[in-house]
C-alpha positions in Angstrom: 117.1 96.0 118.3 117.3 99.6 116.9 114.8 102.2 115.8 115.1 103.2 112.2 113.2 105.4 109.6 112.3 103.9 106.2 113.8 106.0 103.4 113.1 103.7 100.4 112.5 100.3 99.0 114.6 97.7 97.1 113.7 95.7 94.0 115.6 92.5 93.4 115.9 90.8 90.0 117.2 87.6 91.6 117.1 86.3 95.2 117.4 83.2 97.3 114.5 80.8 96.8 113.3 81.2 100.4 112.9 84.9 99.9 110.8 85.0 96.7 108.0 87.5 97.0 109.6 89.3 100.0 109.5 93.1 100.5 112.8 94.9 101.1 113.2 98.3 102.6 116.1 100.8 103.0 116.1 102.3 106.5 118.3 104.6 108.5 119.0 103.8 112.1 118.2 106.7 114.5 120.0 107.7 117.7 118.2 109.6 120.5 119.2 112.8 118.7 117.8 111.5 115.4 114.5 110.6 117.1 114.3 114.2 118.3 114.8 115.5 114.7 118.3 116.8 115.3 120.9 116.6 112.5 123.6 114.1 112.9 121.3 111.5 114.7 121.2 109.2 111.7 123.3 106.1 111.1 124.4 104.4 107.9 121.5 103.0 105.8 120.7 99.3 105.8 118.5 97.0 103.7 116.0 94.9 105.6 113.2 92.3 105.1 109.8 93.7 105.8 106.6 91.6 106.4 104.8 94.4 108.4 104.0 96.7 105.5 105.9 99.7 106.6 105.9 102.7 104.2 108.2 105.5 103.4 108.9 107.7 106.5 107.7 105.1 109.0 109.6 104.5 112.2 110.3 100.8 112.7 112.0 98.4 115.1 114.9 96.5 113.4 116.4 93.2 114.6 119.9 92.6 113.2 122.3 89.6 113.0 121.2 86.1 114.0 118.1 87.5 115.8 116.8 88.8 112.4 116.2 85.2 111.2 114.7 83.9 114.5 111.0 84.5 113.5 111.4 82.0 110.6 112.8 79.1 112.6 113.0 76.2 111.9 113.3 77.4 108.3 116.6 79.3 107.7 116.5 82.5 105.7 119.7 84.4 104.7 118.8 87.8 106.2 120.8 90.1 108.3 118.1 92.7 109.2 114.3 92.4 109.8 111.5 94.8 110.5 109.9 93.5 113.7 107.4 96.3 114.3 106.0 99.6 113.0 106.2 102.1 115.8 103.3 104.5 116.4 105.4 106.7 118.7 108.7 106.8 120.6 109.2 108.6 123.9 112.6 109.3 125.3 112.6 110.3 128.9 
């Protein structure tokens, strides 16, 4: 699980039938430095499935890999990243 910041959305012209109507976001993973607002604390952007309704600039929790599709079991969805939560605040201490 990683913390990321939403930087945009994605519109698909065609998708897998199990994903029709899904909302897709572009997010950038943040390291501890990125959470503090320091330059260089951002990772490479990724596209993820969003069912939480996160907006531009929101900080979110992202599950990746096989764990990203676990909320949909027993149905299988071809996703690699999923927004699991919208974060109100993050404290590093």
